[in-house]
C-alpha positions as CSV (number, residue, x, y, z in Angstrom):
1,M,12.2,-100.3,49.2
2,S,15.1,-102.8,48.6
3,A,15.5,-105.1,45.7
4,E,14.6,-108.2,47.9
5,E,11.3,-106.5,49.1
6,R,10.4,-105.8,45.5
7,N,11.0,-109.4,44.5
8,V,8.8,-110.6,47.4
9,A,6.0,-108.2,46.4
10,H,6.0,-109.6,42.8
11,E,6.1,-113.2,44.0
12,V,2.9,-112.8,46.1
13,P,0.5,-112.0,43.2
14,N,2.0,-114.7,41.1
15,T,1.4,-117.2,43.9
16,A,-2.2,-116.2,44.2
17,Q,-2.8,-116.4,40.6
18,S,-1.3,-119.9,40.5
19,T,-3.5,-121.0,43.4
20,A,-6.7,-119.7,41.8
21,T,-6.1,-121.3,38.5
22,P,-7.0,-124.9,39.5
23,A,-10.3,-123.8,41.0
24,G,-11.5,-122.4,37.8
25,A,-9.9,-124.9,35.5
26,G,-13.0,-127.0,35.0
27,K,-15.2,-123.9,34.5
28,S,-12.8,-122.5,31.9
29,A,-12.5,-125.8,30.1
30,G,-16.2,-126.3,30.2
31,A,-16.9,-122.9,28.8
32,G,-14.6,-123.6,25.8
33,S,-12.0,-120.7,26.2
34,T,-9.2,-119.9,23.6
35,P,-5.9,-121.7,24.0
36,A,-2.6,-119.8,25.0
37,P,-0.2,-118.8,22.2
38,P,2.6,-121.3,21.4
39,R,6.0,-120.8,22.9
40,S,7.7,-121.0,19.4
41,K,6.2,-117.7,18.4
42,R,7.7,-116.0,21.5
43,K,11.1,-117.3,20.6
44,V,10.9,-115.9,17.1
45,V,10.2,-112.4,18.5
46,F,13.1,-112.7,20.9
47,G,15.3,-113.8,18.1
48,V,14.4,-110.9,15.8
49,I,15.1,-108.5,18.7
50,A,18.4,-110.1,19.3
51,I,19.4,-109.9,15.6
52,V,18.4,-106.2,15.5
53,V,20.5,-105.5,18.6
54,A,23.4,-107.4,17.2
55,A,23.2,-105.5,13.9
56,I,23.1,-102.2,15.7
57,L,26.1,-103.2,17.8
58,I,28.0,-104.3,14.7
59,Y,27.1,-101.1,12.8
60,F,28.3,-98.8,15.5
61,G,30.8,-101.0,17.3
62,V,32.9,-102.2,14.5
63,P,33.9,-98.7,13.2
64,E,34.7,-97.6,16.8
65,A,36.7,-100.7,17.4
66,M,38.6,-100.2,14.1
67,K,39.2,-96.5,15.0
68,I,40.6,-97.6,18.4
69,L,42.9,-100.2,16.9
70,N,44.2,-98.0,14.0
71,T,44.3,-94.5,15.4
72,V,46.1,-92.5,18.1
73,S,44.0,-89.9,19.8
74,T,44.1,-87.4,22.6
75,D,41.6,-85.1,24.3
76,D,44.3,-82.4,24.9
77,A,43.9,-80.6,21.6
78,Y,42.7,-77.1,20.7
79,V,42.0,-75.0,17.7
80,N,44.7,-72.4,17.1
81,G,45.3,-69.7,14.4
82,H,47.1,-66.7,13.4
83,V,46.4,-63.3,15.0
84,T,47.4,-60.0,13.4
85,F,47.7,-57.0,15.6
86,V,46.5,-53.8,14.0
87,A,48.6,-50.8,14.9
88,A,48.9,-47.2,13.7
89,R,51.9,-46.4,11.4
90,V,51.8,-42.7,12.0
91,P,50.7,-40.6,15.0
92,G,47.5,-38.7,14.9
93,Q,44.0,-38.2,16.2
94,V,41.3,-40.9,15.5
95,T,38.4,-39.5,13.5
96,T,36.4,-42.6,12.7
97,V,36.4,-46.3,13.8
98,W,34.5,-48.3,11.2
99,V,34.5,-51.7,13.0
100,D,33.7,-53.3,16.3
101,D,34.5,-56.6,18.0
102,N,33.4,-59.7,16.2
103,D,32.9,-57.9,12.8
104,R,34.2,-59.9,9.9
105,V,36.4,-57.9,7.5
106,K,38.3,-58.5,4.3
107,K,41.9,-57.7,3.5
108,G,42.3,-54.0,2.6
109,S,39.2,-52.8,4.4
110,V,39.5,-49.5,6.2
111,L,39.3,-50.1,10.0
112,V,40.3,-46.8,11.5
113,Q,40.8,-43.3,10.0
114,L,43.1,-40.6,11.5
115,D,43.0,-36.9,10.9
116,K,44.5,-36.3,7.4
117,E,44.7,-32.5,7.5
118,P,48.3,-32.2,9.0
119,Y,49.6,-34.8,6.6
120,Q,47.9,-33.2,3.6
121,I,49.7,-29.9,4.5
122,Q,53.0,-31.8,4.5
123,V,52.2,-33.2,1.1
124,D,51.6,-29.7,-0.3
125,L,54.8,-28.5,1.2
126,K,56.8,-31.4,-0.3
127,K,55.2,-30.7,-3.7
128,A,56.4,-27.1,-3.5
129,A,59.9,-28.3,-2.5
130,L,59.8,-30.7,-5.5
131,D,58.9,-27.9,-7.9
132,T,61.7,-25.8,-6.4
133,A,64.2,-28.6,-6.9
134,K,63.1,-29.0,-10.5
135,A,63.6,-25.3,-11.2
136,Q,67.0,-25.5,-9.5
137,L,67.9,-28.4,-11.8
138,L,67.0,-26.4,-14.9
139,A,68.9,-23.4,-13.6
140,T,71.9,-25.6,-12.9
141,H,71.7,-26.9,-16.5
142,D,71.8,-23.4,-17.7
143,S,74.7,-22.5,-15.4
144,V,76.7,-25.5,-16.5
145,R,76.1,-24.6,-20.1
146,G,77.4,-21.1,-19.3
147,Q,80.4,-22.7,-17.6
148,I,81.1,-24.7,-20.8
149,A,80.8,-21.5,-22.8
150,Q,83.3,-19.8,-20.5
151,T,85.5,-22.8,-20.7
152,R,85.5,-22.7,-24.5
153,S,86.2,-19.0,-24.3
154,N,89.2,-19.6,-22.0
155,R,90.3,-22.3,-24.4
156,Y,90.5,-19.8,-27.2
157,K,92.2,-17.3,-24.9
158,L,94.8,-20.0,-24.2
159,Q,95.2,-20.5,-28.0
160,H,95.5,-16.7,-28.4
161,A,98.2,-16.5,-25.7
162,I,100.2,-19.3,-27.5
163,E,99.8,-17.4,-30.8
164,S,100.9,-14.2,-29.2
165,V,104.0,-15.9,-27.9
166,D,104.6,-17.3,-31.4
167,N,104.1,-13.8,-32.8
168,Q,106.6,-12.4,-30.3
169,I,109.1,-15.0,-31.3
170,A,108.6,-14.2,-35.0
171,L,108.9,-10.5,-34.2
172,L,112.1,-11.2,-32.3
173,R,113.5,-13.0,-35.3
174,A,112.4,-10.2,-37.6
175,N,114.0,-7.6,-35.4
176,V,117.2,-9.6,-35.3
177,A,117.1,-9.7,-39.1
178,A,116.5,-6.0,-39.2
179,L,119.4,-5.5,-36.8
180,E,121.6,-7.5,-39.2
181,T,120.5,-5.2,-42.0
182,K,121.3,-2.1,-40.0
183,K,124.7,-3.5,-39.2
184,A,125.4,-4.1,-42.8
185,Q,124.3,-0.6,-43.7
186,L,126.5,0.8,-40.9
187,T,129.5,-1.1,-42.2
188,R,129.0,0.4,-45.7
189,A,128.5,3.9,-44.2
190,K,131.7,3.5,-42.2
191,S,133.6,2.4,-45.3
192,D,132.3,5.4,-47.3
193,Y,133.2,7.7,-44.5
194,D,136.7,6.3,-44.2
195,R,137.3,6.7,-47.9
196,A,136.1,10.3,-47.7
197,L,138.5,11.0,-44.9
198,E,141.4,9.6,-47.1
199,L,140.3,11.6,-50.1
200,Q,140.0,14.7,-48.0
201,K,143.8,14.6,-47.5
202,T,144.2,15.3,-51.2
203,A,143.2,18.8,-52.0
204,G,140.3,19.0,-54.3
205,A,139.7,15.2,-54.3
206,I,136.4,15.4,-52.6
207,A,134.0,18.2,-51.7
208,P,133.6,19.0,-48.0
209,Q,129.8,18.7,-48.3
210,E,130.2,15.0,-49.4
211,V,132.4,14.4,-46.4
212,D,129.8,15.8,-44.2
213,Q,127.1,13.7,-45.8
214,R,129.2,10.5,-45.4
215,R,129.8,11.4,-41.7
216,E,126.1,12.0,-41.2
217,A,125.3,8.6,-42.9
218,F,127.7,6.9,-40.6
219,S,126.2,8.5,-37.5
220,V,122.7,7.6,-38.6
221,G,123.8,4.0,-39.2
222,N,125.2,3.8,-35.7
223,A,121.9,5.1,-34.3
224,Q,119.9,2.7,-36.4
225,V,121.9,-0.2,-35.3
226,A,121.5,0.8,-31.6
227,Q,117.8,1.3,-32.2
228,A,117.4,-2.1,-33.8
229,L,119.4,-3.7,-31.0
230,E,117.1,-2.1,-28.4
231,A,114.1,-3.4,-30.3
232,V,115.5,-6.9,-30.1
233,Y,116.3,-6.5,-26.4
234,Q,112.7,-5.3,-25.8
235,V,111.2,-8.4,-27.5
236,R,113.5,-10.7,-25.6
237,V,112.6,-9.1,-22.3
238,G,108.9,-9.3,-23.2
239,L,109.4,-13.0,-23.8
240,G,110.9,-13.5,-20.4
241,L,114.4,-13.9,-21.7
242,P,117.6,-12.0,-20.8
243,A,118.2,-9.0,-23.0
244,K,121.7,-10.2,-23.8
245,P,122.2,-13.9,-24.3
246,E,124.7,-15.5,-21.9
247,K,128.1,-16.1,-23.4
248,G,127.3,-14.1,-26.5
249,G,124.7,-16.4,-27.8
250,D,122.4,-15.8,-30.7
251,L,119.9,-13.1,-30.1
252,K,117.1,-15.0,-31.9
253,Q,117.7,-18.2,-30.0
254,V,114.7,-19.0,-27.7
255,P,113.8,-22.2,-25.7
256,P,111.8,-24.7,-27.9
257,D,108.9,-24.9,-25.4
258,L,108.6,-21.1,-24.8
259,D,105.1,-21.0,-26.2
260,Q,104.1,-23.7,-23.6
261,N,105.7,-22.2,-20.5
262,Y,105.4,-18.5,-21.1
263,S,103.7,-16.6,-18.2
264,T,100.7,-15.4,-20.1
265,V,100.2,-19.0,-21.5
266,R,100.4,-20.4,-18.0
267,E,97.9,-17.8,-16.8
268,A,95.5,-18.6,-19.6
269,L,95.9,-22.3,-18.8
270,A,95.1,-21.7,-15.2
271,N,92.0,-19.7,-16.1
272,L,91.0,-22.6,-18.4
273,L,91.4,-25.1,-15.6
274,T,89.5,-22.9,-13.1
275,T,86.5,-22.8,-15.3
276,A,86.8,-26.5,-16.2
277,A,87.1,-27.6,-12.6
278,P,83.3,-27.2,-11.8
279,L,82.6,-29.4,-14.7
280,G,84.7,-32.2,-13.2
281,V,87.6,-31.8,-15.6
282,F,91.1,-32.1,-14.0
283,P,94.4,-32.7,-15.6
284,Q,96.5,-35.7,-14.7
285,S,99.3,-33.4,-13.7
286,Y,99.3,-29.7,-13.0
287,S,102.7,-29.4,-14.5
288,A,101.5,-30.6,-17.9
289,S,101.9,-28.3,-20.8
290,P,98.9,-26.8,-22.6
291,K,99.3,-29.1,-25.5
292,E,99.2,-32.1,-23.2
293,V,96.2,-30.8,-21.4
294,I,94.3,-30.1,-24.6
295,A,95.3,-33.5,-26.0
296,E,94.1,-35.2,-22.8
297,F,90.8,-33.3,-23.1
298,Y,90.2,-34.5,-26.7
299,R,90.9,-38.1,-25.7
300,R,87.6,-38.0,-23.8
301,D,85.9,-39.0,-27.0
302,P,87.4,-41.7,-29.3
303,T,86.9,-39.4,-32.4
304,G,87.7,-36.2,-30.5
305,N,84.1,-34.9,-31.2
306,L,83.8,-31.7,-29.1
307,D,80.0,-31.8,-29.1
308,R,79.9,-35.3,-27.6
309,I,82.6,-34.3,-25.1
310,Y,80.6,-31.3,-23.9
311,A,77.4,-33.2,-23.8
312,Q,79.0,-35.8,-21.5
313,L,80.5,-33.0,-19.4
314,I,77.0,-31.6,-18.9
315,K,75.7,-35.0,-18.0
316,D,78.5,-35.7,-15.5
317,S,78.7,-32.2,-14.1
318,P,79.0,-32.3,-10.2
319,D,76.6,-29.3,-10.0
320,I,74.0,-31.1,-12.1
321,K,74.5,-34.3,-10.1
322,L,74.0,-32.3,-6.9
323,A,70.8,-30.7,-8.3
324,Q,69.6,-34.1,-9.4
325,A,70.3,-35.5,-5.9
326,K,68.3,-32.7,-4.4
327,L,65.5,-33.4,-6.8
328,E,65.5,-37.1,-5.9
329,G,65.6,-36.1,-2.2
330,A,62.6,-33.8,-2.7
331,Q,60.8,-36.6,-4.6
332,S,61.5,-39.1,-1.8
333,D,60.2,-36.6,0.8
334,L,57.0,-36.2,-1.3
335,D,56.6,-39.9,-1.5
336,Q,57.1,-40.3,2.2
337,A,54.5,-37.5,2.9
338,K,52.1,-39.3,0.5
339,L,52.8,-42.5,2.3
340,N,52.1,-41.0,5.7
341,L,48.9,-39.5,4.3
342,R,47.9,-43.0,3.1
343,Y,48.8,-44.5,6.5
344,C,46.0,-42.3,8.0
345,D,43.7,-45.1,6.7
346,V,44.4,-48.1,8.9
347,V,43.5,-51.1,6.9
348,A,43.1,-54.9,7.5
349,D,46.2,-56.9,6.5
350,I,44.3,-60.2,6.4
351,D,40.8,-61.6,6.2
352,G,39.4,-62.3,9.6
353,V,37.3,-61.2,12.6
354,I,37.9,-58.2,14.7
355,T,38.9,-58.8,18.4
356,R,40.4,-56.7,21.2
357,R,39.3,-53.4,19.9
358,N,40.6,-50.7,22.2
359,V,40.4,-47.5,20.2
360,N,37.6,-44.9,19.9
361,P,37.1,-41.6,18.0
362,G,39.0,-38.7,19.5
363,N,41.9,-40.8,20.8
364,N,45.4,-39.6,20.1
365,V,47.5,-42.6,19.0
366,Q,51.2,-43.0,18.5
367,A,53.0,-44.8,15.7
368,G,53.1,-48.5,16.6
369,E,50.3,-48.3,19.2
370,G,48.0,-51.3,19.0
371,L,44.4,-50.6,18.1
372,M,42.8,-54.0,17.7
373,A,43.5,-57.5,16.5
374,I,42.3,-59.7,13.6
375,R,41.8,-63.4,14.0
376,S,42.2,-65.3,10.7
377,L,39.2,-67.5,9.7
378,T,41.1,-69.6,7.2
379,E,44.7,-69.9,8.6
380,I,43.7,-72.1,11.5
381,W,44.9,-75.5,12.6
382,V,44.8,-77.9,15.6
383,D,47.6,-78.1,18.2
384,A,47.3,-81.7,19.5
385,N,49.4,-82.2,22.7
386,Y,50.2,-85.9,22.4
387,K,52.0,-87.8,25.1
388,E,55.6,-88.7,24.3
389,T,54.6,-92.3,24.4
390,Q,52.2,-91.7,21.5
391,L,54.6,-90.0,19.2
392,G,56.4,-93.1,17.9
393,N,53.9,-93.8,15.1
394,L,53.1,-90.2,14.2
395,R,54.6,-88.8,11.0
396,I,54.0,-85.9,8.7
397,G,51.3,-86.5,6.1
398,Q,49.2,-88.9,8.2
399,R,45.4,-88.4,7.9
400,A,43.5,-87.3,11.0
401,D,39.8,-87.2,11.9
402,L,39.0,-84.2,14.1
403,E,36.0,-84.2,16.4
404,V,35.2,-80.8,17.7
405,D,33.2,-80.6,21.0
406,M,31.2,-77.6,19.6
407,Y,29.6,-79.7,16.8
408,G,29.5,-83.1,18.6
409,S,29.6,-86.4,16.8
410,H,27.5,-85.3,13.9
411,K,30.3,-83.3,12.3
412,T,33.8,-84.7,11.7
413,F,36.5,-82.5,10.2
414,H,39.5,-83.9,8.3
415,G,43.2,-82.9,8.5
416,T,46.8,-83.9,8.0
417,I,49.8,-83.7,10.3
418,T,52.1,-81.0,9.0
419,G,54.8,-80.7,11.8
420,F,56.0,-81.3,15.3
421,T,56.9,-78.5,17.7
422,M,60.6,-78.5,18.6
423,G,60.1,-78.7,22.3
424,T,57.6,-80.0,24.8
425,G,55.1,-77.8,26.5
426,S,57.1,-77.7,29.7
427,T,60.3,-76.5,28.0
428,L,58.4,-73.8,26.1
429,A,56.6,-72.5,29.1
430,L,57.2,-69.1,30.6
431,L,58.9,-70.8,33.6
432,P,60.4,-74.0,32.4
433,A,60.7,-76.9,34.9
434,Q,64.0,-77.2,36.7
435,N,64.6,-81.0,36.9
436,A,68.2,-80.8,38.1
437,T,67.1,-81.3,41.7
438,G,67.2,-84.2,44.1
439,N,63.4,-84.5,44.4
440,F,62.8,-85.2,40.7
441,I,59.5,-86.9,39.8
442,K,59.2,-88.1,36.2
443,V,56.1,-86.8,34.4
444,V,55.0,-87.9,31.0
445,Q,55.7,-85.0,28.7
446,R,53.4,-83.7,25.9
447,L,54.6,-82.5,22.5
448,P,52.4,-80.2,20.4
449,V,51.6,-81.7,17.0
450,R,50.2,-79.5,14.3
451,I,47.3,-80.8,12.2
452,D,46.1,-78.6,9.3
453,F,42.5,-78.8,8.1
454,T,41.9,-80.2,4.6
455,D,38.2,-79.6,4.2
456,Y,37.5,-76.6,6.3
457,D,35.0,-73.9,5.1
458,P,34.4,-71.1,7.6
459,N,31.2,-70.1,5.8
460,K,29.6,-73.5,6.5
461,D,31.0,-74.7,9.8
462,P,33.2,-72.0,11.4
463,L,35.7,-72.8,14.1
464,F,36.8,-70.5,16.9
465,I,40.2,-70.3,18.5
466,G,40.6,-72.3,21.6
467,L,37.8,-74.9,20.9
468,S,38.5,-78.4,22.3
469,V,39.2,-81.0,19.7
470,V,39.7,-84.8,19.8
471,P,41.9,-85.8,16.9
472,H,42.2,-89.4,15.7
473,V,45.3,-90.0,13.6
474,W,45.3,-93.0,11.3
475,I,48.7,-94.5,11.9
476,K,48.4,-97.6,9.7
477,E,47.5,-95.7,6.6
478,P,50.2,-94.4,4.2
479,P,50.9,-90.7,4.6
480,A,49.6,-88.2,2.0
481,D,51.8,-86.9,-0.8
482,V,53.2,-83.9,0.9
483,P,56.8,-82.6,1.4
484,N,58.8,-84.9,3.8
485,A,55.8,-87.2,4.1
486,G,56.6,-90.0,6.6
487,K,59.2,-87.9,8.5
488,M,59.0,-85.9,11.6
489,L,60.9,-82.8,10.4
490,R,59.8,-80.4,7.7
491,P,61.9,-79.9,4.6
492,L,64.6,-77.2,4.6
493,M,63.4,-73.8,3.4
494,S,65.9,-73.4,0.6
495,D,64.0,-70.6,-1.1
496,L,64.5,-68.1,1.8
497,P,66.8,-65.1,1.2
498,V,70.2,-65.7,2.8
499,G,72.4,-62.8,3.9
500,Q,76.1,-62.8,3.1
501,L,78.5,-63.3,6.0
502,P,82.0,-61.7,5.8
503,E,84.7,-64.1,4.7
504,S,87.2,-62.6,7.1
505,L,87.4,-60.1,10.0
506,P,88.6,-56.5,9.2
507,V,92.3,-56.2,8.9
508,P,94.1,-52.8,9.6
509,S,95.6,-51.1,6.6
510,P,99.4,-50.9,6.4
511,G,99.4,-47.2,7.2
512,S,97.1,-47.4,10.2
513,P,98.4,-47.2,13.8
514,P,98.9,-50.5,15.6
515,T,96.1,-51.7,17.8
516,S,96.5,-53.4,21.2
517,G,95.8,-57.2,21.5
518,P,96.4,-60.0,19.1
519,P,96.2,-59.5,15.3
520,L,92.9,-60.2,13.6
521,K,92.5,-63.5,11.9
522,T,90.3,-64.8,9.2
523,R,87.4,-67.1,10.0
524,A,89.3,-70.1,8.5
525,Q,92.4,-69.4,10.6
526,M,90.2,-69.2,13.8
527,E,88.5,-72.5,12.9
528,S,91.9,-74.2,12.3
529,Q,93.4,-72.9,15.5
530,P,93.4,-75.6,18.3
531,Q,90.9,-74.9,21.0
532,G,92.5,-73.3,24.0
533,A,95.7,-72.3,22.1
534,E,97.0,-68.8,22.9
535,P,97.4,-66.4,20.0
536,K,100.9,-65.2,19.4
537,T,101.4,-61.4,19.5
538,G,104.3,-59.2,18.5
539,N,105.4,-58.8,22.1
540,Q,106.4,-62.4,22.6
541,A,110.0,-63.5,22.5
542,G,111.5,-64.1,19.0
543,S,109.0,-61.8,17.3
544,V,110.0,-58.8,15.2
545,P,108.8,-55.5,16.8
């Protein structure tokens, strides 16, 4: 039935009613019926209804109008959050999976357990290796102490060798003195014998027996002189000197440093250096004399205290350092084995909800293989994709009302703008748009704006990743007191660790062979060189080869 037909149908009863009214007018009047209500009362009712409707419109319409005039909104916004992928750190067979999808976990909770038996065996092996290294260190300490004792023994042997040379020199001088005595006695015996020969010419002046005795004394004196001379020669030869001095020199004359350069002294010094070498003791020069070597050794301590010197030698001994390095290596291996054993318990790194579980008991997993993911419940935000024409009034720190479709209009979340993505959605896509073509059509771009929640409690009103959100950013209110409030870029992260860059490129050492190509330059030289300038090499004209 059309609207016109309905109007006609309503008009017909009204006409009949109006026609019948005059016929019964006298009867009704005669019967004394009640009068109709006054028209003023009807106006009051209509006025009250109008006022109520106006109040409702003002109550609900004015806030909406204020929001439209003072906010910037978009319906292209979604809840986003961090996701942590859980992976095995060591290979092994899964024995237990404690969680399933949508389970809520806390940081540090065990999610998956691997077979620990192989790693426990490795821990036991590394403990045994550590005990062996400790025993080797103790044995090395004892060996080094034995080397020090041997070094001290050789030090005394060197001293004994020097003293032996000094004794030989003293013996040489004593033998020379004895030779001089024998020569004096020979001179006297010769004089007595000569006088006896003169007296023998006179008959009866001297007895023949006395002449024979003086002859015998003279012969004995010659033999004693020869014997004393041979004894001197023997000592000189034993000292490494010629038996007879050149050009008739003094028999007792020896080099002043003979006790430092004698063969037995040098041999004793070599034995001393041989036993001292494992202790890390080396002379500055292998041609140094024993006195210089010993003096250099005593200078290791300011007061020349041998106990402190030997204690420092034990501490700095290469063998002990090697044993300590092996001990530290064994300790590191044990720590690594314990760490691998602890990695058999795969734990949650953050608080959140389990998603994407793809592991079951009995599976063999490899190190780095993903097992599941954890979505954070607290570290979530809203990515609002505003049009580029809406970004002019948006700044960091501005307040935003967030309406989530899941909760409708009865729940409004609050947040603050914390940053702008450095690139529109099209430029960050997997296949960016190529606009350098002839058929370009301009499309309004959208830039993701991050809005962090300020009153979010996942225990009361949880939000899920991907939910649709309608944010309303209050652009006419002053921004909140946050770093770089009122700007579009976040502050520089000055507290991050910064690696050191080399000040210059490596330069060959003077003794290294020449390399092909231009010489290496420092960074400052490369920055100061004009762009496009050719570097000069040693093969160009005018250069020195």
